[in-house]
N, C-alpha and C positions, 0 to 999 in steps of 0.2 A: 317358904321354898318355892321357887318358880318352876312350873312344869313346862317342858318344851311344847310349843304349839304344833299341831299337825299341819303339814304343808297343805296349802290351799290347792284345790283341783282347778285345772284349766277348764274353760268353756269349750264345748259342752260336756257334761257327764252323760251317763247312759240315760238317766231320766230326763235330762234336758234335751238329749237327742230325740227321745220319744216325743217330747213336747214340740220339737221342730217338725216332726212328721205330722203330728196332730194339727199344728198350725197350717201346714201345707194342705192338709185335707179340708180344714175349715175354710181356707181361702178358695180352694177349688169348688167347694159347695156354693160359696157366695158368687164366684165367677160363673157358676152354672146359670145364673139369671141372664147373663149375656147370651149364652147358648140358646136360651128360650127365644131371644129376639131373632136369632138365625132361623129357628124353626118356624116362627111366624112369617118370615120372609118367604119360606117355602122352597128356596133354591138350595141344592146340596152344597154349592160352593160357598154360599153365605153362611150356612151352618158350619162348615169347616173354618171359615174366616173368623167367626165369632168364637169357635172353640180355640183357635190360635190365640186370639186376644185374651180369652179367659185363662188359658194356660200361662200366658206371659204375665198376667196380673197375679195369678196364684203363685207361680214359682218365683217370679221376680220380686213380688211382695215379700215372700218368705225369706229370700236371700237378703233383701235390704233390711228387714227387721232383725234377723239374726246377726248381721254385721253390726248394726247399731247396738244390740245387746252386748256383743263381744267387745267392741271398742269403747263404748261409753259406760256400759254397766260393769264390765270387768277390767277395763283399761288395758286390754290386750291389743297391741298394735305391732305390726300391720295386721289387718283382719285376715288376709290371705297370705300364705307362704308360697313363694314361687321362686325356684332356683333354676339356673340355666342347665339344660340337658345337652348331652353329647348329640350332635346331629345324627349319628348312626342310630341312636335310640328311636328316632321318629320312624325309621324304616322297620326297626326291630319290633316295635309295639304293634305295627300294622300286621306283621306276620303272626305275632302272638294272638291278636284278635281273631284272625281267620282260623287258627288252630283251636282257639277256645270255642268259636262258633260250631266247628265240626264236632267237638267233643260234647258240647252241651246239647246240641240239636236232638239226639235220641231221647234225652231226658225231659224235654219240654212238653211232650205229648203223653206223658205217663198218667196224668190226671184227666179222666174223661170230662168233656165239657157238655153240660146240658144244652139242649137245642135252643132254649130261650136265651141263654147266655151267649151262645154262638151268634145268634141274630144281633144281639147288642154289640158284640165285637165287630161284626161286619159293618155296622153303622159307624163305629168309632174309627176304624182303620180304612179310610177312603183313599182314593188315588189322586186327589186334587193337589194343586200347588200349595194352598195354605196348610193342608195336612202334611205335605212333604216338608215344608219349612218348620212346622212344629216338631215333627219327629226327628228330623235330620240336623237342624240347626239349633233351635231353641232348647230342646230337651237335653242334648249333650252338654251344651254350655252351662245352662242354669243348674241342672242336676249335679254336674261334676263340681261346680263351685260350692253347692250346698253340701253334698254328701262326701266329697273328698276334701275340698278346701276348708270347710268348716267342721263338719261332724267327725270325719276320720282324723283330721289334724288334731282336734281336741282329744279324741280317744287315744291317739298315739302318745300324747303327753301324760295321760292319766293311767293307762293300762299297758299290759304287755302287747307287743305287735300282733301276735296271733289273736288275742282276745279283742283287741281294738278292731282288727279287720273283720272278724266274724260278727261282732256286735253291730258295726257300722253297716254291714251288708244285710243283716236281718232287718234293720230299719229301712234300708234302701228297697228291699223286697216288699216290706209292708207298705211303703209309700205307693206301690202300684195297685194296692187295694183289691187284689184278686190272686188266688192261688195259682192260676194258669201262667201268670207272668212272674210270680215270685221266684220260681225255680231258676229261670234264665237270668233274672235280675240279680239274684243272690250269687250264683256261680260266676257269671261274667263280672259282677261287681268285685268279687274276691280277686280276680285276675287284675282288674283295673286298680284296685286298692293296693295290691302288692307293688305295682309299678309306681304308684304315688309314694308309697312308703320308702321305696328304694331311691327315688329321685327327688322327691318334694317339688316336682314340676307339674303344673296344672295343664299345660298344653297336651302332654302325652295322654292323660286320662280322657280329655275332651276328644282327641283324635280317635282313641279306641272306641269310645261311646258313639261317636259320629259314624265310624265305619260299621260298627255293629248295626246301628239303626238304618244306615244307608243300604246295606246289603239286605236287611230284612224287608225294607220298603221296596227295593227293586225286585226281590223275590216275589212279594205279593203282587206287585205291578205286572210282572211278566207271566205269572202263572194264573191259572183259572181256579185254583183251589181256594177254599175258604180259610179264614184265619185259623180255625180250630184244626184243620187238616194239613196246614202248611208244614212242610218238612223238606230239608235239603235233599233227602233221599230221592225225591222226584226228579232231580236234575241229573241223576246218575243212571247209567244203562242197566245196572243190576244192583240188587241189595248187597251182593258180595263186594263190589267195588266200593260202595258207600261205607259199609262197615269196616272194610280194610283201611280206608282213609281215616275213619274215626279212630281206629286202633293206632295207626301210625301217628296221628295227631296227639293222642293221649301219651304215647311214648315220648314224643318230642317235647311235650310240655313237662313231663316228669324229668327228663334230662335237663331241660332249661332250669327248672326250679332247683335241681340238685347241684348243678355246676355253674349257675349264673355268675357267681362271684369271680370265677376264673375264666369263663368262656365269653362272657358278654359284658359290654361297658355300661352296665347299670350299677352304679356305685351306691352302697348303702350310706345314707346320711344320718340315720338315727342310731346312736351308739348305746342306747340304754340296755 
């Protein structure tokens, strides 16, 4: 008597997703050798330039390797799913990103940062052109292709939408390698992942990630506070105004998630 075979899981599973994160960390450690070259040069711009090249090799190498595994090892083509989005969605997701930033901002400084870690972050987040290109261009494109285009897409085929989105963003947060960025990456990642789940469009997540990093970069560029002390609250005349806007933003996000199918043109494409 023949027994029915269990359906094969799509790439990646949770453990394979963890493997992707570990691959990214490993390649980042290897590319750290390039950063050493920048330190030998002694000029801050050279350091940032080598960090940009190192990030490109680590994230780009990770993307190319997982695409190869998915297409050749598992025979899943195309490697990336991308569907056309309603033009209105491009404006809508920018508004969602700003609302998400306001809601998440009070939570990002809940974990106190040791002084030695703060000094390390100050070195990492400089204001040079290479640093801008890395944070605002390379990171949004490469990380969204990896964590939404590959990881989340595979998880959505293997697990329920809620489980897939939560697990994918735990991995996304872990990829940042520190608890101080984990909170923001995890929460904003959930919002970005929900948009991808509803649209299966890769441009929208990239736009959201780009705007998030652009606003963060501009905030650090225009302010004199350190990375550890950075908060949008400093841009408002009083804490009351700031927390009022945070509350309004939270309510608007709740309304959006509750009534998006009827009020907004983000159509769900996954019918599982």
